[in-house]
C-alpha positions as CSV (number, residue, x, y, z in Angstrom):
1,M,-22.2,-21.6,20.3
2,K,-18.7,-20.6,19.2
3,R,-17.1,-22.5,22.1
4,F,-19.1,-25.6,21.2
5,L,-17.9,-25.5,17.6
6,T,-14.4,-25.0,18.8
7,Y,-14.7,-28.2,20.9
8,L,-16.4,-30.0,18.1
9,V,-13.4,-29.4,15.9
10,F,-10.4,-29.4,18.3
11,V,-11.3,-32.4,20.4
12,P,-11.4,-34.9,17.5
13,V,-8.1,-33.4,16.2
14,A,-6.5,-33.7,19.6
15,V,-7.6,-37.3,19.9
16,L,-6.2,-38.1,16.4
17,V,-2.9,-36.4,17.3
18,L,-2.7,-38.4,20.5
19,L,-3.5,-41.7,18.7
20,F,-0.8,-40.9,16.1
21,A,1.7,-40.2,18.8
22,L,0.9,-43.4,20.7
23,A,1.1,-45.4,17.5
24,N,4.6,-44.0,16.5
25,R,6.6,-44.2,19.7
26,E,9.5,-46.2,18.2
27,M,12.9,-44.5,18.4
28,V,14.3,-43.5,15.0
29,T,17.7,-42.0,14.2
30,L,17.7,-38.9,12.1
31,S,21.1,-38.5,10.4
32,L,22.2,-35.2,9.0
33,D,25.6,-36.6,7.8
34,P,25.3,-37.8,4.2
35,F,28.8,-39.4,4.2
36,G,28.8,-41.1,7.6
37,G,27.5,-44.6,6.8
38,G,27.8,-46.7,10.0
39,D,28.5,-44.0,12.6
40,P,27.1,-40.7,11.5
41,T,28.5,-37.6,13.1
42,L,25.3,-35.5,13.1
43,A,22.6,-37.8,14.3
44,V,19.7,-37.5,16.6
45,S,17.6,-40.3,18.1
46,A,14.0,-39.4,19.0
47,P,10.5,-41.0,18.8
48,L,9.1,-40.9,15.3
49,F,6.1,-38.7,16.2
50,I,8.4,-36.0,17.6
51,V,10.5,-36.0,14.4
52,L,7.3,-35.7,12.3
53,F,5.8,-32.9,14.5
54,I,9.1,-30.9,14.3
55,V,9.2,-31.4,10.5
56,L,5.5,-30.3,10.3
57,A,6.2,-27.2,12.4
58,L,9.2,-26.3,10.3
59,G,7.1,-26.6,7.2
60,V,4.5,-24.3,8.6
61,V,7.1,-21.7,9.5
62,I,8.9,-21.9,6.2
63,G,5.6,-21.7,4.3
64,G,4.5,-18.7,6.4
65,C,7.8,-16.9,5.6
66,A,7.5,-17.6,1.9
67,A,3.9,-16.3,1.9
68,W,5.0,-13.2,3.8
69,L,7.8,-12.5,1.4
70,K,5.5,-13.0,-1.6
71,Q,3.0,-10.5,-0.3
72,G,5.5,-7.8,0.1
73,R,4.4,-6.2,-3.2
74,N,0.8,-6.0,-1.9
75,R,1.9,-4.4,1.4
76,K,3.9,-1.8,-0.4
77,A,0.9,-0.9,-2.7
78,A,-1.3,-0.6,0.4
79,R,1.2,1.6,2.2
80,L,1.5,3.9,-0.9
81,A,-2.3,4.0,-1.2
82,R,-2.7,4.9,2.5
83,T,-0.1,7.7,2.1
84,E,-1.9,9.1,-1.0
85,A,-5.3,8.9,0.8
86,D,-3.9,10.8,3.8
87,R,-2.5,13.4,1.5
88,Y,-5.9,13.8,-0.3
89,R,-7.7,13.9,3.1
90,A,-5.4,16.7,4.3
91,E,-5.9,18.6,1.1
92,A,-9.7,18.3,1.4
93,E,-9.6,19.6,5.0
94,R,-7.4,22.5,3.9
95,L,-9.9,23.4,1.1
96,R,-12.8,23.1,3.5
97,S,-11.2,25.5,5.9
98,Q,-10.4,28.0,3.1
99,L,-14.0,27.7,1.9
100,A,-15.3,28.3,5.4
101,G,-13.1,31.4,5.9
102,A,-14.1,32.9,2.5
103,A,-16.7,35.7,2.2
104,P,-20.2,34.4,2.0
105,R,-21.5,34.4,-1.6
106,E,-24.8,35.9,-2.7
107,P,-27.6,33.4,-2.9
108,Q,-28.1,32.2,-6.5
109,V,-31.3,32.9,-8.2
110,A,-33.1,29.9,-9.6
111,L,-33.8,30.0,-13.3
112,P,-37.4,29.8,-14.4
113,A,-38.8,26.4,-15.4
114,P,-38.8,25.6,-19.1
115,V,-42.1,26.3,-20.9
116,P,-43.7,23.2,-22.5
117,F,-44.7,23.4,-26.1
């Protein structure tokens, strides 16, 4: 079932990407030289769909890095909480071992039940 749902989603997306690539095969010149008017120094000629896919991939990478940096505070809090939990777990184990090694206590006597009025 999971494989069917995967095909149900990815096959139409792949068809749309293929149609987009076929519709945008014209060569474009990407100039990275803001001052070179007629003959730019830093220029790349490539099909439009390749330029758009590269820009999309760069956007995903930059967005992922920004999200990772923004979540640094949460990762630090989780790391501190994990350290504290480990410390408390070790202390609980130490106290359990001390309690197990202690002399057995006398059984406690139950108090009598209260008398109703």
